[in-house]
Wavefront OBJ file of the C-alpha trace (Angstrom):
o trace
v 4.981 15.758 5.646
v 4.003 16.891 8.812
v 1.250 15.507 11.021
v -0.940 18.557 10.165
v -0.414 18.370 6.328
v -1.116 14.797 6.329
v -4.793 15.234 7.651
v -5.425 18.160 5.346
v -4.272 16.153 2.331
v -6.504 13.064 3.834
v -9.449 15.054 4.350
v -9.283 16.878 1.335
v -8.294 13.670 -1.087
v -11.769 11.594 0.971
v -14.132 14.384 0.302
v -12.975 14.931 -3.698
v -12.984 11.426 -3.957
v -15.863 9.878 -1.664
v -18.048 9.651 -4.809
v -15.795 7.480 -6.010
v -15.097 5.765 -3.533
v -19.465 4.920 -3.268
v -19.085 3.632 -6.692
v -16.489 0.750 -6.531
v -17.986 -0.067 -3.728
v -21.382 -0.756 -5.931
v -19.197 -2.491 -8.131
v -17.199 -4.773 -6.116
v -20.903 -6.031 -4.213
v -22.297 -6.463 -7.566
v -18.963 -8.287 -8.754
v -18.000 -10.554 -6.124
v -19.934 -11.532 -2.610
v -17.979 -10.708 0.247
v -17.770 -7.561 2.115
v -16.373 -4.090 0.363
v -13.401 -3.387 3.056
v -10.275 -5.729 3.360
v -8.930 -5.474 6.353
v -5.170 -6.796 7.278
v -2.795 -6.632 10.688
v 0.357 -4.123 9.654
v 3.510 -3.132 11.454
v 3.558 0.459 11.766
v 5.710 3.143 13.444
v 8.061 1.231 15.765
v 6.357 -1.805 15.069
v 2.832 -0.887 16.821
v 0.266 -3.214 15.108
v -3.014 -1.314 13.246
v -5.460 -2.665 10.909
v -4.789 -1.623 7.628
v -7.897 -0.668 5.408
v -8.501 -1.403 1.434
v -11.094 -1.703 -0.839
v -11.170 -5.784 -1.560
v -10.144 -6.481 -5.165
v -9.696 -10.467 -4.473
v -11.771 -13.122 -3.758
v -12.971 -14.070 -0.085
v -10.195 -16.318 1.936
v -7.836 -15.466 -0.559
v -4.607 -15.241 1.848
v -5.613 -19.335 2.616
v -5.748 -20.147 -1.274
v -2.704 -20.602 -4.146
v 0.245 -18.146 -3.140
v -1.444 -17.309 0.329
v 0.528 -13.526 1.229
v 1.980 -13.548 -2.477
v 0.084 -12.178 -5.974
v 1.092 -12.112 -9.562
v 0.194 -9.735 -11.634
v -2.538 -12.576 -13.368
v -3.568 -13.645 -10.399
v -6.756 -16.086 -10.725
v -7.468 -15.044 -7.103
v -8.659 -11.061 -7.970
v -12.018 -10.116 -9.432
v -12.657 -8.559 -12.312
v -13.202 -5.561 -10.592
v -10.791 -6.197 -8.148
v -8.539 -5.637 -11.485
v -9.564 -2.105 -12.363
v -9.318 -1.320 -8.763
v -5.516 -2.325 -8.847
v -4.283 -1.132 -11.820
v -5.054 2.305 -10.991
v -4.728 1.674 -6.723
v -8.524 2.668 -6.385
v -8.196 0.075 -3.828
v -5.895 1.935 -2.137
v -8.396 4.769 -1.449
v -9.473 3.817 2.220
v -5.951 3.803 3.598
v -6.685 7.499 3.830
v -9.012 6.647 6.725
v -5.873 5.065 8.471
v -4.227 8.517 7.338
v -7.304 10.330 9.381
v -7.109 7.652 12.161
v -2.887 8.432 12.868
v -1.590 4.695 11.352
v -0.504 6.110 8.374
v 1.224 9.037 6.491
v 0.479 10.059 3.093
v 4.488 9.864 2.285
v 6.318 6.899 4.056
v 7.551 2.858 3.951
v 4.743 0.760 2.918
v 3.377 -0.736 6.352
v 4.045 -4.846 5.852
v 2.360 -7.544 7.919
v 4.547 -9.406 11.195
v 6.327 -12.394 9.158
v 7.986 -9.880 7.492
v 8.950 -7.804 9.802
v 10.096 -10.808 12.403
v 12.942 -11.712 9.128
v 14.615 -7.999 9.155
v 17.697 -7.126 10.169
v 18.916 -5.007 13.095
v 19.975 -2.593 10.117
v 16.327 -3.397 8.348
v 14.414 -2.181 11.787
v 15.351 0.817 10.559
v 12.828 1.632 7.915
v 10.407 1.209 10.860
v 11.341 4.528 12.628
v 9.583 6.566 10.133
v 5.498 6.322 9.795
v 4.042 4.280 6.985
v 2.707 6.319 4.071
v 0.029 5.367 1.128
v 3.175 5.525 -1.149
v 7.289 5.449 -0.807
v 10.489 5.825 -1.566
v 10.582 2.311 -2.409
v 6.637 2.460 -4.497
v 8.176 5.033 -7.272
v 11.392 3.245 -7.426
v 10.669 -0.058 -8.482
v 7.831 -0.701 -6.585
v 7.402 -5.239 -6.572
v 9.717 -5.064 -9.687
v 12.960 -4.721 -6.966
v 13.607 -7.527 -4.915
v 12.653 -7.374 -0.960
v 15.859 -6.527 0.583
v 16.362 -3.206 -2.429
v 12.735 -1.969 -1.500
v 13.702 -1.790 2.710
v 16.788 -1.094 1.648
v 15.608 2.434 -0.262
v 12.719 2.714 2.632
v 15.982 2.803 4.926
v 17.160 5.707 2.691
v 13.793 7.771 3.250
v 14.409 7.402 6.731
v 17.961 9.466 6.635
v 16.701 11.459 4.082
v 13.454 12.235 4.688
v 11.686 16.241 3.865
v 9.276 18.134 2.250
v 10.707 18.561 -0.653
v 10.620 14.393 -0.962
v 8.111 13.732 -0.478
v 6.722 16.305 -2.738
v 8.855 14.892 -5.917
v 7.439 11.068 -4.518
v 3.703 12.470 -4.507
v 4.766 13.585 -8.156
v 6.361 10.622 -9.453
v 3.398 8.696 -7.713
v 1.046 10.543 -9.815
v 2.908 8.979 -13.420
v 3.556 5.375 -12.085
v -0.436 5.298 -11.304
v -1.111 6.814 -15.097
v 1.731 4.272 -16.482
v 0.611 1.652 -14.316
v 4.719 0.146 -14.500
v 5.770 -2.082 -11.377
v 2.754 -2.359 -9.854
v 3.348 -6.314 -9.672
v 5.933 -8.493 -9.164
v 6.609 -11.753 -11.648
v 9.032 -13.353 -9.381
v 6.806 -15.069 -6.710
v 10.776 -14.855 -4.363
v 10.377 -10.940 -5.223
v 7.926 -9.896 -2.452
v 5.121 -10.038 -0.862
v 1.558 -8.933 -1.290
v 0.602 -5.113 -1.310
v -3.250 -5.679 -1.413
l 1 2 3 4 5 6 7 8 9 10 11 12 13 14 15 16 17 18 19 20 21 22 23 24 25 26 27 28 29 30 31 32 33 34 35 36 37 38 39 40 41 42 43 44 45 46 47 48 49 50 51 52 53 54 55 56 57 58 59 60 61 62 63 64 65 66 67 68 69 70 71 72 73 74 75 76 77 78 79 80 81 82 83 84 85 86 87 88 89 90 91 92 93 94 95 96 97 98 99 100 101 102 103 104 105 106 107 108 109 110 111 112 113 114 115 116 117 118 119 120 121 122 123 124 125 126 127 128 129 130 131 132 133 134 135 136 137 138 139 140 141 142 143 144 145 146 147 148 149 150 151 152 153 154 155 156 157 158 159 160 161 162 163 164 165 166 167 168 169 170 171 172 173 174 175 176 177 178 179 180 181 182 183 184 185 186 187 188 189 190 191 192 193 194 195 196
């Protein structure tokens, strides 16, 4: 989708989901101590860093506990409310603010942390040619059930084949993913990094 369409979709979605965001924020505060929003530095288009906003689903300081950046299905660092938010990807609603700011697109490769980008080959760095997105081709074709190289390869394929029609297909498949919950977590710590 182009930038204007991204802005229109993000603005409409924010207005539509603002009551839900408020309910989620209250639930987070009542469930565990700490901020409502989780911020993490991610790598955007052409390697430019930015702060990604999400609803906090884990205990404060989770990155320095247990598996660090990795996440598992039954990770004990995930709060009770966080588990529900992650199941329906409600934790990603604040990503819409990133779309408004221009950090993200609605559809594109999911943004990753610098430690991952540092390991990219020259071919894999092509993933950074597109603006990262809230959802993407790898997300609707296995998400964290895929190995990390497979996910990158799908993202590079998207960069080469992106179109409005493909983006619409990805959005439709994203809705199906949210309903079924299939592929939300990796059961193998070696396969992927946390996308929270």
